[in-house]
C-alpha positions as a printed NumPy array, in Angstrom:
array([[ -21.594,   55.687, -116.97 ],
       [ -24.349,   56.385, -114.498],
       [ -25.91 ,   53.251, -113.066],
       [ -29.623,   52.589, -112.787],
       [ -32.331,   55.115, -113.556],
       [ -29.956,   58.08 , -113.483],
       [ -28.501,   57.037, -116.854],
       [ -31.667,   57.701, -118.885],
       [ -32.254,   61.008, -117.077],
       [ -28.715,   62.143, -117.787],
       [ -28.908,   61.057, -121.422],
       [ -32.225,   62.856, -121.963],
       [ -30.828,   66.087, -120.509],
       [ -27.599,   65.706, -122.505],
       [ -29.597,   65.275, -125.744],
       [ -31.647,   68.411, -125.016],
       [ -28.533,   70.419, -124.233],
       [ -26.677,   69.161, -127.293],
       [ -29.622,   69.783, -129.629],
       [ -30.077,   73.331, -128.359],
       [ -26.318,   73.974, -128.235],
       [ -26.857,   75.596, -124.858],
       [ -25.247,   74.412, -121.628],
       [ -28.466,   74.928, -119.715],
       [ -31.844,   73.224, -119.836],
       [ -34.788,   74.596, -117.965],
       [ -37.02 ,   71.951, -116.522],
       [ -39.688,   73.089, -114.1  ],
       [ -40.081,   70.927, -111.068],
       [ -43.727,   70.56 , -110.237],
       [ -43.79 ,   68.404, -107.173],
       [ -46.466,   70.211, -105.256],
       [ -48.984,   67.346, -105.143],
       [ -47.613,   65.814, -101.96 ],
       [ -47.898,   69.092, -100.032],
       [ -51.208,   68.333,  -98.359],
       [ -50.518,   70.245,  -95.185],
       [ -50.845,   73.999,  -94.95 ],
       [ -47.779,   76.201,  -94.918],
       [ -48.527,   77.133,  -91.298],
       [ -48.529,   73.449,  -90.292],
       [ -45.341,   72.91 ,  -92.246],
       [ -43.657,   75.861,  -90.527],
       [ -44.57 ,   74.551,  -87.082],
       [ -43.346,   71.047,  -87.945],
       [ -40.156,   72.456,  -89.442],
       [ -39.371,   74.569,  -86.381],
       [ -39.974,   71.702,  -83.948],
       [ -38.021,   69.074,  -85.885],
       [ -34.662,   67.798,  -84.805],
       [ -32.12 ,   68.029,  -87.596],
       [ -32.029,   64.619,  -89.193],
       [ -30.069,   65.862,  -92.237],
       [ -27.136,   68.21 ,  -92.717],
       [ -25.498,   69.042,  -96.029],
       [ -22.563,   71.119,  -97.323],
       [ -24.463,   74.396,  -96.883],
       [ -23.998,   74.171,  -93.108],
       [ -20.577,   75.837,  -93.454],
       [ -22.039,   78.911,  -95.146],
       [ -22.483,   82.318,  -93.549],
       [ -25.34 ,   83.086,  -95.938],
       [ -28.831,   83.029,  -94.325],
       [ -30.511,   81.813,  -97.532],
       [ -28.099,   78.901,  -97.943],
       [ -28.381,   78.075,  -94.234],
       [ -32.156,   77.809,  -94.668],
       [ -31.423,   74.722,  -96.821],
       [ -28.588,   73.284,  -94.69 ],
       [ -30.849,   70.693,  -93.049],
       [ -32.755,   69.568,  -96.141],
       [ -32.423,   65.91 ,  -97.099],
       [ -31.23 ,   67.196, -100.496],
       [ -27.431,   66.95 , -100.541],
       [ -26.935,   70.626, -101.432],
       [ -23.553,   72.064, -102.351],
       [ -22.732,   75.743, -102.612],
       [ -21.564,   76.878, -106.057],
       [ -17.872,   76.091, -106.354],
       [ -15.079,   73.778, -107.391],
       [ -16.148,   70.945, -105.07 ],
       [ -19.612,   70.636, -106.625],
       [ -18.322,   70.914, -110.182],
       [ -15.597,   68.31 , -109.548],
       [ -18.151,   65.916, -108.015],
       [ -20.389,   66.279, -111.082],
       [ -17.484,   65.512, -113.412],
       [ -16.203,   62.629, -111.298],
       [ -19.649,   61.006, -111.01 ],
       [ -20.69 ,   61.944, -114.575],
       [ -23.905,   63.559, -113.307],
       [ -25.768,   66.645, -114.468],
       [ -25.99 ,   69.581, -112.071],
       [ -29.315,   70.758, -110.677],
       [ -28.868,   74.414, -109.783],
       [ -31.465,   76.312, -107.794],
       [ -31.027,   80.078, -107.559],
       [ -33.14 ,   82.051, -105.106],
       [ -32.996,   84.631, -102.349],
       [ -33.999,   85.005,  -98.728],
       [ -37.219,   87.019,  -99.173],
       [ -38.526,   85.012, -102.152],
       [ -41.931,   83.548, -101.277],
       [ -41.786,   80.679, -103.794],
       [ -38.227,   79.842, -102.717],
       [ -39.536,   79.232,  -99.185],
       [ -42.489,   77.231, -100.514],
       [ -40.096,   75.034, -102.524],
       [ -37.914,   74.548,  -99.439],
       [ -40.857,   73.294,  -97.387],
       [ -42.705,   71.282, -100.035],
       [ -39.984,   69.909, -102.316],
       [ -36.522,   70.067, -100.773],
       [ -37.671,   68.88 ,  -97.33 ],
       [ -39.34 ,   65.785,  -98.798],
       [ -37.036,   62.752,  -98.318],
       [ -38.546,   60.884, -101.288],
       [ -37.887,   63.744, -103.691],
       [ -34.464,   64.341, -102.155],
       [ -33.521,   60.693, -102.664],
       [ -34.123,   61.021, -106.413],
       [ -32.371,   64.386, -106.621],
       [ -29.339,   63.024, -104.771],
       [ -29.232,   59.891, -106.92 ],
       [ -29.515,   61.646, -110.29 ],
       [ -27.861,   65.05 , -109.805],
       [ -25.244,   67.096, -108.021],
       [ -27.466,   69.698, -106.353],
       [ -26.211,   73.278, -106.102],
       [ -27.948,   76.079, -104.206],
       [ -27.1  ,   79.723, -105.029],
       [ -28.198,   82.942, -103.311],
       [ -28.894,   85.429, -106.108],
       [ -28.087,   88.318, -103.768],
       [ -24.629,   86.927, -103.021],
       [ -23.883,   85.778, -106.59 ],
       [ -25.614,   88.255, -108.925],
       [ -23.17 ,   87.223, -111.668],
       [ -24.526,   83.657, -111.702],
       [ -28.083,   84.9  , -111.304],
       [ -27.737,   87.132, -114.393],
       [ -26.219,   84.361, -116.54 ],
       [ -28.76 ,   81.681, -115.68 ],
       [ -31.76 ,   84.017, -115.643],
       [ -30.817,   85.206, -119.124],
       [ -30.533,   81.568, -120.287],
       [ -33.958,   80.794, -118.813],
       [ -35.514,   83.864, -120.43 ],
       [ -34.012,   83.025, -123.831],
       [ -35.332,   79.467, -123.68 ],
       [ -38.749,   80.083, -122.115],
       [ -39.533,   83.771, -122.618],
       [ -39.983,   84.28 , -118.885],
       [ -38.082,   84.18 , -115.619],
       [ -38.522,   84.112, -111.88 ],
       [ -37.314,   82.572, -108.662],
       [ -36.476,   80.043, -107.679],
       [ -34.671,   79.665, -110.97 ],
       [ -34.172,   75.893, -111.248],
       [ -32.051,   74.649, -114.126],
       [ -30.081,   71.628, -115.185],
       [ -26.491,   72.031, -116.35 ],
       [ -24.072,   69.621, -117.927],
       [ -21.057,   68.898, -115.75 ],
       [ -18.706,   70.297, -118.41 ],
       [ -20.476,   73.688, -118.382]])
């Protein structure tokens, strides 16, 4: 069982997934309120920063995944390692699908995924998986269709929660 506050989050997501009989739940992350600085200021700060964090995306050759390699979010690329970790730790998967020229994907990188406070919660409650839709169009199609069925709309970044048993 998941200890602490992650337990209720996992149980709530599990109930939604079970009730809908769908292995995907779309939950929009609206964490823009802390982004008081302008994007230009954020870009300058980001470029000048020393890398305090490094995650599993650092081994990728994909420019979009490498953009997130120094986020405090403990990102994993899609694959067996991430899925096994989710099963082993009994955590839901937060999957974020985007692409390198997506404006809102870059905004999310600067305002959400670079925030250590948000990352701490994401790392505690989820196994976080980043996917480049241009490199994995198969996954993009599956999860975009799921989002469109559940919400009637789609777009990027496509952020979803998955159960660890897919």
